[in-house]
C-alpha positions in Angstrom: 140.5 143.0 110.0 138.9 143.8 106.6 139.3 147.5 107.2 143.0 147.2 107.9 143.6 145.3 104.7 141.7 147.9 102.8 143.9 150.7 104.2 147.0 148.8 103.4 146.0 148.4 99.8 145.1 152.1 99.7 148.2 153.2 101.5 150.7 151.3 99.3 150.0 153.3 96.0 150.1 156.5 98.0 153.5 155.7 99.5 154.9 154.6 96.2 153.6 157.7 94.5 155.2 159.9 97.2 158.5 158.2 96.8 158.4 158.6 93.0 157.5 162.3 93.5 160.4 162.8 95.9 162.7 161.0 93.5 161.6 163.4 90.8 162.8 166.3 92.9 166.4 164.9 93.1 168.7 166.3 90.5 172.3 166.1 89.5 175.2 168.5 89.8 176.7 167.2 86.5 176.3 169.6 83.6 174.9 168.1 80.5 173.2 168.9 77.2 170.4 167.0 75.5 170.9 166.7 71.7 167.9 166.3 69.3 170.1 164.7 66.7 171.1 161.1 67.4 174.8 160.5 68.1 176.0 157.0 67.2 179.4 155.7 67.8 181.6 153.2 65.9 182.9 150.2 67.8 186.6 150.2 68.5 188.6 146.9 68.1 190.4 147.4 71.5 187.4 148.5 73.6 183.7 147.7 74.2 181.1 150.3 73.2 178.4 150.6 75.8 175.0 152.4 75.2 173.0 153.3 78.3 169.4 154.4 77.9 166.2 155.3 79.8 162.8 155.1 78.1 161.0 155.4 81.4 159.1 158.6 82.2 158.8 157.6 85.9 160.2 160.2 88.3 159.8 163.0 85.8 162.3 165.8 86.2 164.8 163.5 87.8 168.2 162.8 86.2 169.8 159.4 86.9 173.6 159.4 87.1 175.4 156.4 85.6 178.8 155.3 87.2 181.5 153.1 85.9 184.7 152.5 87.9 183.3 155.0 90.5 183.3 157.8 88.0 180.2 159.4 86.4 180.1 158.5 82.7 176.7 160.0 81.8 173.3 161.1 82.9 169.8 160.1 81.9 166.8 162.3 82.0 163.7 160.4 80.8 163.7 159.5 77.1 167.5 159.8 76.6 170.7 157.7 76.0 174.4 158.1 75.9 177.4 155.9 75.1 180.9 155.4 76.3 183.9 153.1 75.6 185.0 150.6 78.2 188.0 148.3 78.7 187.2 144.6 78.3 186.5 142.6 81.5 183.8 142.3 84.1 182.7 145.7 85.5 180.1 147.0 87.9 178.0 149.7 86.4 175.7 151.7 88.7 172.6 153.9 88.3 172.1 156.5 91.0 169.2 158.8 91.8 170.2 160.4 95.0 170.4 157.6 97.6 168.4 155.3 95.4 170.9 153.1 93.6 171.0 150.0 91.5 173.9 148.2 89.7 174.8 145.3 87.6 178.0 143.4 86.7 178.6 143.2 82.9 181.3 141.2 81.1 182.5 143.2 78.2 184.6 142.1 75.2 186.7 144.2 72.8 185.0 145.3 69.7 181.5 144.4 70.9 178.5 146.7 71.4 176.3 146.5 74.6 173.0 148.1 75.6 172.1 148.8 79.2 168.5 149.8 80.1 168.0 152.0 83.2 164.5 151.8 84.7 162.7 151.7 88.0 161.1 148.7 89.8 157.4 148.7 90.7 158.3 150.3 94.1 160.5 153.0 92.5 164.0 151.4 93.1 166.5 152.3 90.4 167.5 149.4 88.2 170.0 148.8 85.4 170.2 145.7 83.2 171.9 144.4 80.1 169.4 143.9 77.2 169.6 142.2 73.8 171.2 144.2 71.1 168.1 144.3 69.0 166.0 145.7 71.8 168.7 148.3 72.7 169.2 149.4 69.1 165.4 149.9 68.6 165.1 151.9 71.9 168.1 154.1 71.2 166.8 155.0 67.7 163.8 156.7 69.3 165.6 158.6 72.1 167.5 161.9 72.4 171.2 161.9 73.1 172.7 163.3 76.4 176.2 164.6 76.6 178.2 165.4 79.7 179.7 168.9 79.5 183.2 169.7 80.7 183.3 171.1 84.3 183.0 174.9 84.4 180.6 175.2 81.5 
């Protein structure tokens, strides 16, 4: 019995590591550029401004796609952020890395700024969550900006 328990504790980190490695091999077909200079946006009175960022270096080489209204609005390699404008209301925002997906509902108000943090759970599942403005601003200030490029570039 003791031997089986030992193997289970040994096997769990190996399986998690393999999943993270495989997740790192998954890419995106979206074309994007990473900008060294920060790109900050101004809030608009009729829309919400949403920043999405990824500080995590887990699954290196992987690019997480972010969806809003079933449309890709940005991508996040590790250590990057992007922003977009959204209509007020409650919306489902999803983070996808291949078949690995997480999502959250956010209630947005006109003229407000929101920060969403993309990360991975302990077992490698993609997560996305709304964070406090102070935390989000501090994180974004240290990251590089990603920009989706028009199709065909």
